[in-house]
N, CA, C and O atoms as a Tinker XYZ file with bonds, in Angstrom:
   308  protein
     1  N      0.370000    4.079000  -25.918000    73     2
     2  CA     0.747000    5.165000  -24.966000    64     1     3
     3  C     -0.080000    5.363000  -23.851000    63     2     4     5
     4  O     -0.775000    6.248000  -24.352000    81     3
     5  N     -0.457000    5.245000  -22.925000    73     3     6
     6  CA    -1.007000    5.512000  -21.499000    64     5     7
     7  C     -1.050000    6.741000  -21.017000    63     6     8     9
     8  O     -0.079000    7.025000  -20.315000    81     7
     9  N     -2.101000    7.830000  -21.199000    73     7    10
    10  CA    -1.973000    9.016000  -20.336000    64     9    11
    11  C     -2.688000    9.500000  -18.719000    63    10    12    13
    12  O     -3.853000    9.821000  -18.483000    81    11
    13  N     -1.694000    9.421000  -17.917000    73    11    14
    14  CA    -2.420000    9.306000  -16.913000    64    13    15
    15  C     -3.170000    8.340000  -16.293000    63    14    16    17
    16  O     -4.154000    8.769000  -15.692000    81    15
    17  N     -2.975000    7.100000  -16.268000    73    15    18
    18  CA    -4.131000    5.986000  -16.009000    64    17    19
    19  C     -4.063000    6.083000  -14.429000    63    18    20    21
    20  O     -3.111000    6.279000  -13.673000    81    19
    21  N     -5.427000    5.874000  -14.198000    73    19    22
    22  CA    -5.460000    6.201000  -12.406000    64    21    23
    23  C     -5.778000    4.555000  -12.209000    63    22    24    25
    24  O     -6.464000    4.669000  -11.193000    81    23
    25  N     -5.762000    3.420000  -12.417000    73    23    26
    26  CA    -6.354000    2.186000  -12.535000    64    25    27
    27  C     -5.290000    1.054000  -12.776000    63    26    28    29
    28  O     -5.037000    0.806000  -13.955000    81    27
    29  N     -4.633000    0.333000  -11.798000    73    27    30
    30  CA    -3.074000   -0.078000  -11.731000    64    29    31
    31  C     -3.237000   -1.497000  -13.172000    63    30    32    33
    32  O     -2.572000   -1.857000  -14.144000    81    31
    33  N     -4.865000   -1.993000  -12.325000    73    31    34
    34  CA    -5.507000   -3.020000  -13.409000    64    33    35
    35  C     -5.150000   -3.007000  -15.163000    63    34    36    37
    36  O     -4.384000   -3.641000  -15.890000    81    35
    37  N     -5.972000   -2.120000  -15.324000    73    35    38
    38  CA    -5.329000   -0.923000  -16.683000    64    37    39
    39  C     -4.564000   -0.991000  -17.140000    63    38    40    41
    40  O     -4.661000   -1.055000  -18.365000    81    39
    41  N     -2.896000   -1.039000  -16.370000    73    39    42
    42  CA    -2.037000   -0.804000  -17.311000    64    41    43
    43  C     -1.580000   -2.334000  -17.419000    63    42    44    45
    44  O     -1.149000   -2.574000  -18.547000    81    43
    45  N     -1.557000   -3.307000  -16.658000    73    43    46
    46  CA    -1.207000   -4.518000  -16.558000    64    45    47
    47  C     -2.232000   -5.236000  -17.643000    63    46    48    49
    48  O     -2.050000   -6.230000  -18.346000    81    47
    49  N     -3.300000   -4.420000  -17.525000    73    47    50
    50  CA    -4.682000   -5.628000  -19.121000    64    49    51
    51  C     -3.404000   -4.997000  -20.506000    63    50    52    53
    52  O     -2.699000   -5.622000  -21.298000    81    51
    53  N     -3.539000   -3.952000  -20.327000    73    51    54
    54  CA    -2.910000   -2.883000  -21.536000    64    53    55
    55  C     -1.359000   -3.713000  -21.808000    63    54    56    57
    56  O     -0.769000   -3.708000  -22.888000    81    55
    57  N     -0.928000   -4.343000  -20.667000    73    55    58
    58  CA     0.608000   -5.122000  -21.535000    64    57    59
    59  C      0.543000   -6.947000  -21.794000    63    58    60    61
    60  O      1.334000   -7.743000  -22.298000    81    59
    61  N     -0.500000   -7.049000  -21.313000    73    59    62
    62  CA    -1.190000   -8.250000  -21.561000    64    61    63
    63  C     -1.799000   -7.810000  -22.518000    63    62    64    65
    64  O     -1.048000   -6.893000  -22.186000    81    63
    65  N     -2.623000   -7.373000  -23.720000    73    63    66
    66  CA    -3.376000   -7.465000  -24.830000    64    65    67
    67  C     -1.380000   -7.333000  -25.520000    63    66    68    69
    68  O     -0.990000   -8.485000  -25.709000    81    67
    69  N     -0.569000   -6.583000  -25.769000    73    67    70
    70  CA     0.059000   -5.915000  -26.076000    64    69    71
    71  C      1.281000   -7.171000  -26.275000    63    70    72    73
    72  O      2.179000   -7.172000  -27.117000    81    71
    73  N      1.067000   -7.972000  -25.471000    73    71    74
    74  CA     2.823000   -9.149000  -25.798000    64    73    75
    75  C      1.516000  -10.037000  -26.507000    63    74    76    77
    76  O      1.780000  -10.773000  -27.457000    81    75
    77  N      0.246000   -9.944000  -26.055000    73    75    78
    78  CA    -0.517000  -10.873000  -27.491000    64    77    79
    79  C     -0.307000  -10.363000  -28.438000    63    78    80    81
    80  O      0.346000  -11.180000  -29.088000    81    79
    81  N     -0.465000   -9.236000  -29.169000    73    79    82
    82  CA    -0.716000   -8.914000  -30.319000    64    81    83
    83  C      0.885000   -8.874000  -31.525000    63    82    84    85
    84  O      1.004000   -8.728000  -32.741000    81    83
    85  N      2.389000   -9.203000  -29.785000    73    83    86
    86  CA     3.512000   -8.567000  -30.268000    64    85    87
    87  C      3.775000   -7.226000  -30.272000    63    86    88    89
    88  O      4.251000   -6.870000  -31.350000    81    87
    89  N      3.636000   -6.287000  -29.418000    73    87    90
    90  CA     3.874000   -5.611000  -29.707000    64    89    91
    91  C      4.612000   -5.551000  -27.565000    63    90    92    93
    92  O      4.408000   -6.318000  -26.624000    81    91
    93  N      5.754000   -3.753000  -27.734000    73    91    94
    94  CA     6.143000   -4.137000  -26.842000    64    93    95
    95  C      6.506000   -3.527000  -26.693000    63    94    96    97
    96  O      7.649000   -3.923000  -26.468000    81    95
    97  N      6.474000   -1.708000  -26.511000    73    95    98
    98  CA     6.559000   -0.853000  -26.777000    64    97    99
    99  C      5.307000    0.339000  -25.901000    63    98   100   101
   100  O      4.457000    1.120000  -26.328000    81    99
   101  N      5.814000   -0.092000  -24.409000    73    99   102
   102  CA     4.569000    0.762000  -23.562000    64   101   103
   103  C      5.126000    2.388000  -22.662000    63   102   104   105
   104  O      6.072000    2.732000  -21.954000    81   103
   105  N      4.166000    2.869000  -23.099000    73   103   106
   106  CA     4.802000    4.483000  -22.825000    64   105   107
   107  C      4.044000    4.767000  -22.106000    63   106   108   109
   108  O      2.909000    4.700000  -22.579000    81   107
   109  N      4.122000    5.229000  -20.635000    73   107   110
   110  CA     2.834000    5.835000  -19.699000    64   109   111
   111  C      3.489000    7.209000  -19.262000    63   110   112   113
   112  O      4.625000    7.523000  -18.907000    81   111
   113  N      2.571000    7.741000  -19.396000    73   111   114
   114  CA     2.703000    9.331000  -19.664000    64   113   115
   115  C      1.738000   10.069000  -18.100000    63   114   116   117
   116  O      0.514000    9.973000  -18.010000    81   115
   117  N      2.794000   10.900000  -16.807000    73   115   118
   118  CA     1.871000   11.121000  -15.964000    64   117   119
   119  C      1.795000   10.435000  -15.030000    63   118   120   121
   120  O      2.070000   10.960000  -13.951000    81   119
   121  N      1.415000    9.058000  -15.050000    73   119   122
   122  CA     0.656000    8.089000  -14.867000    64   121   123
   123  C      0.704000    7.437000  -13.070000    63   122   124   125
   124  O      1.663000    7.029000  -12.414000    81   123
   125  N     -1.248000    7.616000  -12.590000    73   123   126
   126  CA    -1.151000    7.994000  -11.474000    64   125   127
   127  C     -1.097000    6.260000  -10.404000    63   126   128   129
   128  O     -1.107000    6.114000   -9.181000    81   127
   129  N     -1.044000    5.291000  -11.442000    73   127   130
   130  CA    -0.719000    3.877000  -10.630000    64   129   131
   131  C      1.075000    4.327000  -11.575000    63   130   132   133
   132  O      1.639000    5.140000  -12.307000    81   131
   133  N      1.264000    2.784000  -10.641000    73   131   134
   134  CA     2.105000    2.073000  -10.906000    64   133   135
   135  C      2.326000    0.744000  -11.181000    63   134   136   137
   136  O      1.806000   -0.235000  -10.644000    81   135
   137  N      3.305000    0.799000  -12.238000    73   135   138
   138  CA     3.340000   -0.488000  -12.638000    64   137   139
   139  C      3.836000   -1.688000  -12.065000    63   138   140   141
   140  O      3.927000   -2.713000  -12.742000    81   139
   141  N      4.244000   -1.629000  -10.574000    73   139   142
   142  CA     4.857000   -2.240000  -10.217000    64   141   143
   143  C      4.093000   -2.601000   -8.824000    63   142   144   145
   144  O      4.585000   -3.176000   -7.853000    81   143
   145  N      2.684000   -2.088000   -8.986000    73   143   146
   146  CA     1.032000   -2.581000   -8.549000    64   145   147
   147  C      1.100000   -3.680000   -8.516000    63   146   148   149
   148  O      1.265000   -4.221000   -9.610000    81   147
   149  N      1.035000   -4.361000   -7.583000    73   147   150
   150  CA     0.618000   -5.848000   -7.248000    64   149   151
   151  C     -1.026000   -6.462000   -8.437000    63   150   152   153
   152  O     -1.260000   -7.617000   -8.793000    81   151
   153  N     -1.703000   -5.417000   -8.700000    73   151   154
   154  CA    -2.802000   -5.743000   -9.286000    64   153   155
   155  C     -2.446000   -5.695000  -10.810000    63   154   156   157
   156  O     -2.764000   -6.533000  -11.653000    81   155
   157  N     -1.565000   -4.295000  -11.039000    73   155   158
   158  CA    -0.983000   -3.969000  -12.359000    64   157   159
   159  C     -0.471000   -5.336000  -13.079000    63   158   160   161
   160  O     -0.792000   -5.888000  -14.132000    81   159
   161  N      0.379000   -5.613000  -12.146000    73   159   162
   162  CA     1.359000   -7.380000  -12.205000    64   161   163
   163  C      0.699000   -8.171000  -12.265000    63   162   164   165
   164  O      1.115000   -9.014000  -13.060000    81   163
   165  N     -0.929000   -8.618000  -11.482000    73   163   166
   166  CA    -1.922000   -9.499000  -11.818000    64   165   167
   167  C     -2.315000   -9.340000  -12.963000    63   166   168   169
   168  O     -1.823000  -10.268000  -13.605000    81   167
   169  N     -2.999000   -8.626000  -13.715000    73   167   170
   170  CA    -3.650000   -8.634000  -14.958000    64   169   171
   171  C     -2.315000   -8.272000  -16.278000    63   170   172   173
   172  O     -2.496000   -7.895000  -17.436000    81   171
   173  N     -1.114000   -8.537000  -15.617000    73   171   174
   174  CA    -0.100000   -8.503000  -17.183000    64   173   175
   175  C     -0.314000   -9.792000  -17.869000    63   174   176   177
   176  O     -0.318000   -9.948000  -19.090000    81   175
   177  N     -0.541000  -10.959000  -16.716000    73   175   178
   178  CA    -0.227000  -12.413000  -16.958000    64   177   179
   179  C      0.986000  -12.526000  -17.656000    63   178   180   181
   180  O      2.095000  -12.716000  -17.156000    81   179
   181  N      0.708000  -12.398000  -18.825000    73   179   182
   182  CA     2.391000  -12.873000  -19.510000    64   181   183
   183  C      2.885000  -12.155000  -20.257000    63   182   184   185
   184  O      3.686000  -12.456000  -21.142000    81   183
   185  N      2.295000  -10.687000  -19.884000    73   183   186
   186  CA     3.149000   -9.500000  -20.381000    64   185   187
   187  C      3.391000   -8.930000  -19.525000    63   186   188   189
   188  O      2.880000   -7.815000  -19.628000    81   187
   189  N      3.803000   -9.020000  -18.848000    73   187   190
   190  CA     4.975000   -8.735000  -17.699000    64   189   191
   191  C      6.638000   -8.070000  -18.002000    63   190   192   193
   192  O      7.334000   -7.294000  -17.347000    81   191
   193  N      6.843000   -8.746000  -19.228000    73   191   194
   194  CA     7.713000   -8.109000  -19.788000    64   193   195
   195  C      7.262000   -6.699000  -20.408000    63   194   196   197
   196  O      7.904000   -5.678000  -20.159000    81   195
   197  N      6.079000   -6.695000  -21.261000    73   195   198
   198  CA     6.116000   -5.183000  -21.726000    64   197   199
   199  C      5.528000   -4.838000  -19.979000    63   198   200   201
   200  O      6.278000   -5.568000  -19.331000    81   199
   201  N      5.142000   -4.540000  -19.552000    73   199   202
   202  CA     5.064000   -4.106000  -18.295000    64   201   203
   203  C      5.961000   -3.359000  -17.630000    63   202   204   205
   204  O      5.800000   -2.151000  -17.457000    81   203
   205  N      7.412000   -4.298000  -17.025000    73   203   206
   206  CA     8.651000   -3.818000  -16.452000    64   205   207
   207  C      9.549000   -3.499000  -17.102000    63   206   208   209
   208  O     10.719000   -3.557000  -16.723000    81   207
   209  N      8.913000   -2.832000  -18.950000    73   207   210
   210  CA    10.283000   -2.524000  -20.042000    64   209   211
   211  C      9.137000   -1.395000  -20.431000    63   210   212   213
   212  O      9.157000   -0.969000  -21.586000    81   211
   213  N      8.132000   -0.889000  -19.505000    73   211   214
   214  CA     7.634000    0.536000  -19.977000    64   213   215
   215  C      8.165000    1.387000  -19.970000    63   214   216   217
   216  O      9.298000    1.222000  -19.518000    81   215
   217  N      7.867000    2.674000  -20.362000    73   215   218
   218  CA     8.435000    3.922000  -20.914000    64   217   219
   219  C      7.867000    4.815000  -19.212000    63   218   220   221
   220  O      6.924000    4.345000  -18.576000    81   219
   221  N      8.408000    5.721000  -18.865000    73   219   222
   222  CA     7.478000    7.166000  -17.840000    64   221   223
   223  C      7.923000    7.705000  -18.114000    63   222   224   225
   224  O      9.066000    7.686000  -17.659000    81   223
   225  N      7.640000    8.667000  -19.016000    73   223   226
   226  CA     7.512000   10.312000  -19.507000    64   225   227
   227  C      6.532000   11.408000  -18.855000    63   226   228   229
   228  O      5.614000   11.093000  -18.097000    81   227
   229  N      6.812000   12.666000  -19.216000    73   227   230
   230  CA     6.446000   13.850000  -18.390000    64   229   231
   231  C      5.238000   13.871000  -18.862000    63   230   232   233
   232  O      4.242000   13.707000  -18.157000    81   231
   233  N      5.211000   14.155000  -20.570000    73   231   234
   234  CA     4.053000   15.170000  -21.289000    64   233   235
   235  C      3.794000   14.307000  -22.696000    63   234   236   237
   236  O      4.820000   13.827000  -23.178000    81   235
   237  N      2.578000   14.059000  -23.395000    73   235   238
   238  CA     2.397000   13.216000  -24.101000    64   237   239
   239  C      3.238000   13.593000  -24.885000    63   238   240   241
   240  O      3.788000   12.667000  -25.483000    81   239
   241  N      3.744000   15.093000  -25.264000    73   239   242
   242  CA     4.350000   15.386000  -26.152000    64   241   243
   243  C      5.988000   14.463000  -26.089000    63   242   244   245
   244  O      6.548000   14.303000  -27.173000    81   243
   245  N      6.667000   13.906000  -24.828000    73   243   246
   246  CA     7.509000   13.453000  -25.429000    64   245   247
   247  C      7.049000   11.902000  -25.627000    63   246   248   249
   248  O      7.873000   11.216000  -26.232000    81   247
   249  N      5.781000   11.207000  -25.181000    73   247   250
   250  CA     6.006000   10.419000  -26.000000    64   249   251
   251  C      5.568000   10.044000  -27.460000    63   250   252   253
   252  O      5.640000    8.977000  -28.071000    81   251
   253  N      5.235000   10.903000  -27.706000    73   251   254
   254  CA     5.244000   11.071000  -29.275000    64   253   255
   255  C      5.791000   11.776000  -30.147000    63   254   256   257
   256  O      5.599000   12.237000  -31.272000    81   255
   257  N      6.767000   11.728000  -29.066000    73   255   258
   258  CA     8.478000   12.501000  -30.248000    64   257   259
   259  C      9.016000   11.733000  -31.448000    63   258   260   261
   260  O      9.462000   12.236000  -32.480000    81   259
   261  N      8.907000   10.444000  -31.158000    73   259   262
   262  CA     9.371000    9.613000  -32.279000    64   261   263
   263  C      8.366000    8.976000  -33.374000    63   262   264   265
   264  O      8.831000    8.143000  -34.152000    81   263
   265  N      6.662000    9.430000  -33.484000    73   263   266
   266  CA     6.046000    9.044000  -34.138000    64   265   267
   267  C      5.408000    9.838000  -35.133000    63   266   268   269
   268  O      5.066000   11.019000  -35.198000    81   267
   269  N      5.346000    8.850000  -35.888000    73   267   270
   270  CA     5.292000    9.496000  -37.605000    64   269   271
   271  C      3.809000    9.517000  -37.285000    63   270   272   273
   272  O      3.472000   10.651000  -37.625000    81   271
   273  N      2.653000    8.843000  -36.784000    73   271   274
   274  CA     1.210000    9.509000  -36.798000    64   273   275
   275  C      0.831000    8.653000  -35.610000    63   274   276   277
   276  O      1.517000    7.790000  -35.062000    81   275
   277  N     -0.638000    9.138000  -35.258000    73   275   278
   278  CA    -0.954000    8.622000  -33.859000    64   277   279
   279  C     -2.487000    9.060000  -33.482000    63   278   280   281
   280  O     -3.016000   10.157000  -33.663000    81   279
   281  N     -2.957000    8.049000  -32.989000    73   279   282
   282  CA    -4.408000    8.602000  -33.096000    64   281   283
   283  C     -4.546000    8.560000  -31.925000    63   282   284   285
   284  O     -3.592000    8.369000  -31.172000    81   283
   285  N     -5.948000    8.756000  -31.452000    73   283   286
   286  CA    -6.428000    9.363000  -29.754000    64   285   287
   287  C     -8.041000    8.725000  -29.573000    63   286   288   289
   288  O     -8.954000    8.834000  -30.392000    81   287
   289  N     -8.082000    8.035000  -28.243000    73   287   290
   290  CA    -8.930000    7.923000  -27.770000    64   289   291
   291  C     -9.421000    8.101000  -26.277000    63   290   292   293
   292  O     -8.707000    7.571000  -25.427000    81   291
   293  N    -10.751000    8.902000  -25.768000    73   291   294
   294  CA   -10.798000    8.987000  -24.647000    64   293   295
   295  C    -11.887000    8.710000  -23.658000    63   294   296   297
   296  O    -12.796000    8.289000  -24.373000    81   295
   297  N    -12.058000    8.708000  -23.163000    73   295   298
   298  CA   -12.800000    8.303000  -21.688000    64   297   299
   299  C    -13.677000    9.389000  -21.637000    63   298   300   301
   300  O    -14.886000    9.380000  -21.868000    81   299
   301  N    -12.935000   10.362000  -21.302000    73   299   302
   302  CA   -13.506000   11.238000  -20.652000    64   301   303
   303  C    -15.256000   12.242000  -21.415000    63   302   304   305
   304  O    -15.185000   12.266000  -22.644000    81   303
   305  N    -15.833000   12.547000  -21.178000    73   303   306
   306  CA   -16.734000   13.296000  -21.537000    64   305   307
   307  C    -16.666000   14.821000  -21.911000    63   306   308
   308  O    -17.686000   15.419000  -22.254000    81   307
């Protein structure tokens, strides 16, 4: 789950890493950047399938609705 992602490259890089680890359920909460952005697609490399199937939801509670356990990090101080 990525929340309000500003940089398209981060979407693509996340999709690439998820594909490398066998993960496929990417959820984007109210993203500023778009998965269709050229930079996102360029950074996704072999993770385009993950990027293309990403779900977009409006708030974090929708993204975590089917989760039993969640951990979070932030770059904000």
